[in-house]
NULUM-594726 format. One record per residue: x negated, y negated, z negated of N, C-alpha, C in turn; residue in three letters. Coordinates in pm, whole numbers, padded with zeros to 5 digits. Layout:
<nu=X nv=Y nw=Z cau=X cav=Y caw=Z cu=X cv=Y cw=Z aa=ALA>
...
This chain:
<nu=01122 nv=-00285 nw=00252 cau=00938 cav=-00315 caw=00305 cu=00903 cv=-00374 cw=00167 aa=MET>
<nu=00762 nv=-00297 nw=00156 cau=00629 cav=-00392 caw=00096 cu=00551 cv=-00480 cw=00203 aa=ASN>
<nu=00526 nv=-00583 nw=00069 cau=00457 cav=-00675 caw=00120 cu=00289 cv=-00713 cw=00041 aa=ILE>
<nu=00201 nv=-00685 nw=00097 cau=00080 cav=-00726 caw=-00024 cu=00020 cv=-00879 cw=00110 aa=LEU>
<nu=-00045 nv=-00974 nw=-00058 cau=-00145 cav=-01069 caw=00085 cu=-00214 cv=-01025 cw=00089 aa=LYS>
<nu=-00306 nv=-01052 nw=00126 cau=-00437 cav=-01030 caw=00132 cu=-00535 cv=-01124 cw=00261 aa=GLY>
<nu=-00653 nv=-01088 nw=00285 cau=-00761 cav=-01174 caw=00368 cu=-00884 cv=-01052 cw=00459 aa=LYS>
<nu=-00860 nv=-01113 nw=00575 cau=-00934 cav=-01027 caw=00631 cu=-01078 cv=-01067 cw=00617 aa=VAL>
<nu=-01168 nv=-00924 nw=00575 cau=-01309 cav=-00886 caw=00525 cu=-01403 cv=-00871 cw=00640 aa=CYS>
<nu=-01333 nv=-00788 nw=00739 cau=-01439 cav=-00710 caw=00830 cu=-01361 cv=-00639 cw=00939 aa=ASP>
<nu=-01443 nv=-00691 nw=01070 cau=-01336 cav=-00587 caw=01184 cu=-01452 cv=-00517 cw=01206 aa=LEU>
<nu=-01407 nv=-00374 nw=01253 cau=-01476 cav=-00286 caw=01355 cu=-01420 cv=-00205 cw=01460 aa=ILE>
<nu=-01503 nv=-00274 nw=01625 cau=-01389 cav=-00229 caw=01678 cu=-01463 cv=-00074 cw=01746 aa=TYR>
<nu=-01378 nv=-00043 nw=01827 cau=-01441 cav=00099 caw=01918 cu=-01379 cv=00102 cw=02012 aa=GLN>
<nu=-01417 nv=00107 nw=02153 cau=-01282 cav=00097 caw=02261 cu=-01144 cv=00063 cw=02259 aa=ASP>
<nu=-01028 nv=00105 nw=02214 cau=-00957 cav=00028 caw=02212 cu=-00847 cv=00028 cw=02055 aa=ASP>
<nu=-00938 nv=00116 nw=01941 cau=-00904 cav=00053 caw=01787 cu=-00972 cv=-00050 cw=01738 aa=LEU>
<nu=-00929 nv=-00045 nw=01630 cau=-00985 cav=-00163 caw=01555 cu=-00940 cv=-00094 cw=01457 aa=ILE>
<nu=-01057 nv=-00111 nw=01381 cau=-01043 cav=-00099 caw=01183 cu=-01031 cv=-00279 cw=01129 aa=LEU>
<nu=-00964 nv=-00261 nw=01074 cau=-00950 cav=-00380 caw=01020 cu=-00975 cv=-00340 cw=00795 aa=VAL>
<nu=-01032 nv=-00453 nw=00781 cau=-01072 cav=-00435 caw=00633 cu=-01000 cv=-00531 cw=00537 aa=LYS>
<nu=-00944 nv=-00544 nw=00443 cau=-00842 cav=-00673 caw=00402 cu=-00894 cv=-00588 cw=00215 aa=ILE>
<nu=-00923 nv=-00757 nw=00194 cau=-00936 cav=-00760 caw=00011 cu=-00755 cv=-00828 cw=-00040 aa=ASN>
<nu=-00773 nv=-00771 nw=-00112 cau=-00622 cav=-00762 caw=-00191 cu=-00628 cv=-00745 cw=-00291 aa=CYS>
<nu=-00624 nv=-00892 nw=-00421 cau=-00695 cav=-00816 caw=-00530 cu=-00784 cv=-00705 cw=-00552 aa=GLU>
<nu=-00953 nv=-00800 nw=-00473 cau=-01040 cav=-00723 caw=-00542 cu=-01052 cv=-00569 cw=-00487 aa=ASP>
<nu=-00949 nv=-00494 nw=-00418 cau=-00959 cav=-00403 caw=-00385 cu=-00939 cv=-00400 cw=-00194 aa=GLU>
<nu=-01047 nv=-00311 nw=-00140 cau=-01040 cav=-00348 caw=-00030 cu=-00975 cv=-00202 cw=00061 aa=ILE>
<nu=-00869 nv=-00239 nw=00156 cau=-00818 cav=-00138 caw=00207 cu=-00831 cv=-00225 cw=00384 aa=PHE>
<nu=-00776 nv=-00129 nw=00375 cau=-00820 cav=-00061 caw=00562 cu=-00727 cv=00017 cw=00616 aa=GLN>
<nu=-00712 nv=-00083 nw=00757 cau=-00633 cav=-00072 caw=00828 cu=-00647 cv=-00033 cw=00971 aa=VAL>
<nu=-00579 nv=00118 nw=01044 cau=-00654 cav=00117 caw=01166 cu=-00540 cv=00138 cw=01239 aa=LEU>
<nu=-00590 nv=00036 nw=01392 cau=-00423 cav=00036 caw=01452 cu=-00544 cv=00009 cw=01594 aa=MET>
<nu=-00435 nv=00007 nw=01699 cau=-00522 cav=-00008 caw=01822 cu=-00525 cv=-00158 cw=01883 aa=LEU>
<nu=-00597 nv=-00162 nw=01968 cau=-00616 cav=-00362 caw=01985 cu=-00553 cv=-00382 cw=01918 aa=SER>
<nu=-00518 nv=-00546 nw=01875 cau=-00495 cav=-00633 caw=01788 cu=-00394 cv=-00720 cw=01924 aa=PRO>
<nu=-00218 nv=-00712 nw=01872 cau=-00168 cav=-00796 caw=01976 cu=-00207 cv=-00975 cw=01969 aa=PHE>
<nu=-00273 nv=-00992 nw=01877 cau=-00371 cav=-01144 caw=01911 cu=-00474 cv=-01108 cw=01779 aa=LYS>
<nu=-00616 nv=-01194 nw=01834 cau=-00682 cav=-01181 caw=01768 cu=-00645 cv=-01232 cw=01607 aa=GLU>
<nu=-00770 nv=-01149 nw=01548 cau=-00733 cav=-01136 caw=01390 cu=-00891 cv=-01230 cw=01418 aa=LEU>
<nu=-00897 nv=-01293 nw=01277 cau=-01050 cav=-01301 caw=01216 cu=-01076 cv=-01336 cw=01064 aa=LYS>
<nu=-01234 nv=-01320 nw=00992 cau=-01250 cav=-01303 caw=00903 cu=-01208 cv=-01382 cw=00826 aa=LEU>
<nu=-01184 nv=-01374 nw=00711 cau=-01094 cav=-01444 caw=00574 cu=-00939 cv=-01516 cw=00611 aa=ASP>
<nu=-00893 nv=-01429 nw=00730 cau=-00714 cav=-01483 caw=00778 cu=-00630 cv=-01437 cw=00667 aa=GLN>
<nu=-00585 nv=-01591 nw=00608 cau=-00511 cav=-01453 caw=00571 cu=-00354 cv=-01339 cw=00566 aa=GLU>
<nu=-00310 nv=-01269 nw=00585 cau=-00293 cav=-01173 caw=00592 cu=-00181 cv=-01090 cw=00561 aa=ILE>
<nu=-00096 nv=-01063 nw=00583 cau=-00014 cav=-01010 caw=00506 cu=-00032 cv=-00811 cw=00555 aa=GLN>
<nu=-00013 nv=-00765 nw=00453 cau=00000 cav=-00600 caw=00527 cu=00236 cv=-00493 cw=00448 aa=MET>
<nu=00214 nv=-00447 nw=00544 cau=00370 cav=-00464 caw=00539 cu=00353 cv=-00240 cw=00558 aa=LEU>
<nu=00428 nv=-00233 nw=00463 cau=00445 cav=-00079 caw=00498 cu=00655 cv=-00063 cw=00412 aa=PHE>
<nu=00696 nv=00089 nw=00424 cau=00770 cav=00129 caw=00396 cu=00757 cv=00173 cw=00271 aa=LYS>
<nu=00831 nv=00209 nw=00195 cau=00894 cav=00230 caw=00056 cu=00860 cv=00418 cw=00025 aa=GLU>
<nu=00914 nv=00422 nw=00134 cau=00829 cav=00620 caw=00160 cu=00681 cv=00688 cw=00246 aa=HIS>
<nu=00645 nv=00559 nw=00272 cau=00483 cav=00474 caw=00300 cu=00425 cv=00525 cw=00203 aa=GLU>
<nu=00459 nv=00490 nw=00029 cau=00355 cav=00431 caw=-00065 cu=00400 cv=00573 cw=-00139 aa=LEU>
<nu=00234 nv=00642 nw=-00154 cau=00228 cav=00761 caw=-00265 cu=00214 cv=00766 cw=-00381 aa=CYS>
<nu=00219 nv=00856 nw=-00508 cau=00047 cav=00814 caw=-00588 cu=00070 cv=00907 cw=-00619 aa=PHE>
<nu=00010 nv=00906 nw=-00711 cau=-00070 cav=01070 caw=-00771 cu=-00130 cv=01047 cw=-00958 aa=ALA>
<nu=-00183 nv=01135 nw=-00998 cau=-00246 cav=01015 caw=-01114 cu=-00389 cv=00987 cw=-01136 aa=THR>
<nu=-00419 nv=00991 nw=-01258 cau=-00562 cav=00862 caw=-01210 cu=-00684 cv=00953 cw=-01179 aa=LEU>
<nu=-00659 nv=01043 nw=-01203 cau=-00744 cav=01133 caw=-01216 cu=-00778 cv=01213 cw=-01082 aa=ASN>
<nu=-00699 nv=01205 nw=-00963 cau=-00683 cav=01267 caw=-00843 cu=-00798 cv=01220 cw=-00727 aa=SER>
<nu=-00872 nv=01269 nw=-00703 cau=-00950 cav=01305 caw=-00528 cu=-00820 cv=01327 cw=-00461 aa=SER>
<nu=-00870 nv=01199 nw=-00351 cau=-00758 cav=01192 caw=-00242 cu=-00856 cv=01168 cw=-00079 aa=LEU>
<nu=-00743 nv=01178 nw=-00003 cau=-00876 cav=01256 caw=00149 cu=-00779 cv=01007 cw=00194 aa=SER>
<nu=-00722 nv=01010 nw=00127 cau=-00632 cav=00852 caw=00249 cu=-00728 cv=00739 cw=00164 aa=VAL>
<nu=-00762 nv=00626 nw=00247 cau=-00823 cav=00547 caw=00223 cu=-00837 cv=00410 cw=00161 aa=GLU>
<nu=-00691 nv=00396 nw=00108 cau=-00572 cav=00293 caw=00107 cu=-00524 cv=00308 cw=-00058 aa=ASN>
<nu=-00656 nv=00347 nw=-00163 cau=-00602 cav=00418 caw=-00305 cu=-00649 cv=00293 cw=-00428 aa=SER>
<nu=-00526 nv=00280 nw=-00515 cau=-00523 cav=00175 caw=-00588 cu=-00455 cv=00182 cw=-00721 aa=PHE>
<nu=-00546 nv=00094 nw=-00845 cau=-00398 cav=00131 caw=-00950 cu=-00337 cv=00050 cw=-00992 aa=LYS>
<nu=-00219 nv=00083 nw=-01014 cau=-00066 cav=00002 caw=-00994 cu=00061 cv=00074 cw=-01117 aa=ALA>
<nu=00097 nv=00031 nw=-01196 cau=00151 cav=00023 caw=-01331 cu=00329 cv=00000 cw=-01277 aa=LYS>
<nu=00389 nv=00102 nw=-01303 cau=00558 cav=00141 caw=-01333 cu=00652 cv=00036 cw=-01370 aa=ILE>
<nu=00636 nv=-00088 nw=-01296 cau=00740 cav=-00183 caw=-01416 cu=00861 cv=-00095 cw=-01386 aa=SER>
<nu=00980 nv=-00072 nw=-01310 cau=01078 cav=-00065 caw=-01325 cu=01109 cv=00103 cw=-01290 aa=LYS>
<nu=01224 nv=00135 nw=-01282 cau=01253 cav=00230 caw=-01195 cu=01474 cv=00267 cw=-01209 aa=ILE>
<nu=01461 nv=00273 nw=-01047 cau=01591 cav=00253 caw=-01057 cu=01610 cv=00422 cw=-01003 aa=LYS>
<nu=01760 nv=00443 nw=-01075 cau=01783 cav=00633 caw=-01058 cu=01865 cv=00601 cw=-01021 aa=GLU>
<nu=01881 nv=00679 nw=-00906 cau=01961 cav=00773 caw=-00810 cu=01999 cv=00873 cw=-00789 aa=GLY>
<nu=02169 nv=00959 nw=-00735 cau=02140 cav=01034 caw=-00723 cu=02116 cv=01156 cw=-00656 aa=LYS>
<nu=02028 nv=01101 nw=-00565 cau=01918 cav=01256 caw=-00503 cu=01755 cv=01152 cw=-00459 aa=LEU>
<nu=01776 nv=01028 nw=-00473 cau=01590 cav=00944 caw=-00501 cu=01638 cv=00831 cw=-00593 aa=LEU>
<nu=01467 nv=00818 nw=-00624 cau=01462 cav=00786 caw=-00760 cu=01379 cv=00624 cw=-00705 aa=TYR>
<nu=01380 nv=00522 nw=-00697 cau=01347 cav=00372 caw=-00634 cu=01256 cv=00379 cw=-00750 aa=HIS>
<nu=01107 nv=00408 nw=-00739 cau=01018 cav=00314 caw=-00763 cu=00984 cv=00206 cw=-00773 aa=VAL>
<nu=00940 nv=00074 nw=-00903 cau=00921 cav=00011 caw=-00872 cu=00759 cv=-00006 cw=-00949 aa=PHE>
<nu=00665 nv=-00081 nw=-00866 cau=00524 cav=-00083 caw=-00928 cu=00488 cv=-00235 cw=-00937 aa=PHE>
<nu=00393 nv=-00263 nw=-01055 cau=00296 cav=-00400 caw=-01044 cu=00181 cv=-00348 cw=-01018 aa=LYS>
<nu=00136 nv=-00463 nw=-00887 cau=00038 cav=-00426 caw=-00821 cu=-00042 cv=-00554 cw=-00817 aa=PHE>
<nu=-00122 nv=-00555 nw=-00964 cau=-00187 cav=-00725 caw=-01058 cu=-00063 cv=-00798 cw=-01062 aa=HIS>
<nu=-00037 nv=-00926 nw=-01001 cau=00046 cav=-01025 caw=-00942 cu=00161 cv=-00993 cw=-00821 aa=ASP>
<nu=00153 nv=-00841 nw=-00800 cau=00225 cav=-00843 caw=-00677 cu=00322 cv=-00692 cw=-00737 aa=GLN>
<nu=00421 nv=-00682 nw=-00587 cau=00498 cav=-00657 caw=-00637 cu=00553 cv=-00514 cw=-00549 aa=LYS>
<nu=00514 nv=-00339 nw=-00551 cau=00524 cav=-00277 caw=-00410 cu=00659 cv=-00148 cw=-00516 aa=ILE>
<nu=00727 nv=-00124 nw=-00464 cau=00823 cav=-00007 caw=-00471 cu=00732 cv=00154 cw=-00321 aa=SER>
<nu=00807 nv=00258 nw=-00419 cau=00825 cav=00363 caw=-00338 cu=00941 cv=00465 cw=-00327 aa=SER>
<nu=00998 nv=00542 nw=-00251 cau=01088 cav=00642 caw=-00272 cu=01061 cv=00791 cw=-00294 aa=LEU>
<nu=01145 nv=00871 nw=-00397 cau=01064 cav=00946 caw=-00435 cu=01191 cv=01032 cw=-00451 aa=ILE>
<nu=01162 nv=01210 nw=-00431 cau=01330 cav=01254 caw=-00497 cu=01348 cv=01263 cw=-00588 aa=THR>
<nu=01489 nv=01259 nw=-00676 cau=01490 cav=01262 caw=-00796 cu=01419 cv=01421 cw=-00843 aa=LYS>
<nu=01429 nv=01518 nw=-00838 cau=01346 cav=01657 caw=-00858 cu=01180 cv=01600 cw=-00879 aa=GLU>
<nu=01162 nv=01498 nw=-00802 cau=01025 cav=01529 caw=-00790 cu=00924 cv=01393 cw=-00884 aa=LYS>
<nu=01089 nv=01306 nw=-00930 cau=01029 cav=01181 caw=-01031 cu=01107 cv=01245 cw=-01178 aa=ALA>
<nu=01158 nv=01342 nw=-01186 cau=01147 cav=01414 caw=-01351 cu=01064 cv=01493 cw=-01370 aa=LEU>
<nu=01026 nv=01612 nw=-01260 cau=00940 cav=01679 caw=-01222 cu=00793 cv=01603 cw=-01300 aa=GLU>
<nu=00784 nv=01448 nw=-01268 cau=00634 cav=01365 caw=-01277 cu=00651 cv=01285 cw=-01435 aa=LEU>
<nu=00767 nv=01303 nw=-01497 cau=00794 cav=01245 caw=-01598 cu=00758 cv=01141 cw=-01613 aa=LYS>
<nu=00819 nv=01051 nw=-01469 cau=00793 cav=00907 caw=-01498 cu=00914 cv=00814 cw=-01578 aa=LEU>
<nu=00824 nv=00703 nw=-01611 cau=00884 cav=00577 caw=-01706 cu=00808 cv=00439 cw=-01679 aa=CYS>
<nu=00858 nv=00338 nw=-01713 cau=00742 cav=00250 caw=-01687 cu=00635 cv=00239 cw=-01846 aa=GLN>
<nu=00580 nv=00129 nw=-01775 cau=00417 cav=00057 caw=-01738 cu=00351 cv=00211 cw=-01753 aa=ASN>
<nu=00385 nv=00311 nw=-01724 cau=00276 cav=00417 caw=-01629 cu=00242 cv=00384 cw=-01549 aa=GLN>
<nu=00074 nv=00371 nw=-01556 cau=-00033 cav=00388 caw=-01476 cu=-00057 cv=00471 cw=-01385 aa=GLU>
<nu=-00054 nv=00487 nw=-01230 cau=-00034 cav=00525 caw=-01134 cu=-00201 cv=00485 cw=-01016 aa=TRP>
<nu=-00183 nv=00574 nw=-00958 cau=-00303 cav=00629 caw=-00861 cu=-00238 cv=00604 cw=-00714 aa=LEU>
<nu=-00230 nv=00502 nw=-00703 cau=-00091 cav=00429 caw=-00558 cu=-00219 cv=00482 cw=-00436 aa=CYS>
<nu=-00167 nv=00532 nw=-00292 cau=-00188 cav=00551 caw=-00207 cu=-00126 cv=00549 cw=-00046 aa=PHE>
<nu=-00184 nv=00502 nw=00058 cau=-00088 cav=00412 caw=00132 cu=-00206 cv=00488 cw=00312 aa=ILE>
<nu=-00216 nv=00546 nw=00332 cau=-00275 cav=00569 caw=00491 cu=-00265 cv=00481 cw=00515 aa=LYS>
<nu=-00422 nv=00449 nw=00625 cau=-00491 cav=00320 caw=00682 cu=-00355 cv=00325 cw=00833 aa=SER>
<nu=-00281 nv=00387 nw=00914 cau=-00226 cav=00397 caw=00974 cu=-00014 cv=00334 cw=00974 aa=ASN>
<nu=-00076 nv=00387 nw=00819 cau=00097 cav=00311 caw=00826 cu=00139 cv=00185 cw=00792 aa=ASP>
<nu=00031 nv=00085 nw=00739 cau=-00006 cav=-00017 caw=00764 cu=00059 cv=-00096 cw=00851 aa=ILE>
<nu=00112 nv=-00253 nw=00857 cau=00139 cav=-00312 caw=00960 cu=00135 cv=-00429 cw=00928 aa=ILE>
<nu=00046 nv=-00479 nw=01010 cau=-00008 cav=-00627 caw=00937 cu=00097 cv=-00735 cw=01049 aa=LEU>
<nu=00106 nv=-00880 nw=00891 cau=00127 cav=-00955 caw=00962 cu=00061 cv=-01103 cw=00960 aa=ARG>
<nu=00012 nv=-01200 nw=01118 cau=-00063 cav=-01325 caw=01033 cu=00023 cv=-01432 cw=00962 aa=THR>
<nu=00146 nv=-01442 nw=01025 cau=00147 cav=-01578 caw=01037 cu=00370 cv=-01572 cw=00980 aa=ASP>
<nu=00357 nv=-01589 nw=00829 cau=00404 cav=-01594 caw=00764 cu=00461 cv=-01708 cw=00685 aa=TYR>
<nu=00615 nv=-01716 nw=00618 cau=00604 cav=-01844 caw=00552 cu=00540 cv=-01814 cw=00405 aa=ALA>
């Protein structure tokens, strides 16, 4: 499970939906969710949780229709028979992605490459109370 820490910077409500904007390392992430399980507040510290298969990446000059896109650098690659576990450094935080071995070889992944990472806004879960 990936975890990024940030602060709530905007809350936009419409009917039973809420768009939560979160500042994480000076990047604004957007999370679309049903009415929150508890009241969120501006400047509240929060964690964004998402699974490894929900983090995608592309070349730096790509145009995407996804709200949450940011640059990150590959810090390590764990090679498997079917899947590659690709670890990224996003400022001082670490996240990872799972992709097929075939696609990893096609992309010629290697350590220290910078990629454009992205996460769909409905693939992020928020957590407010954490140690």
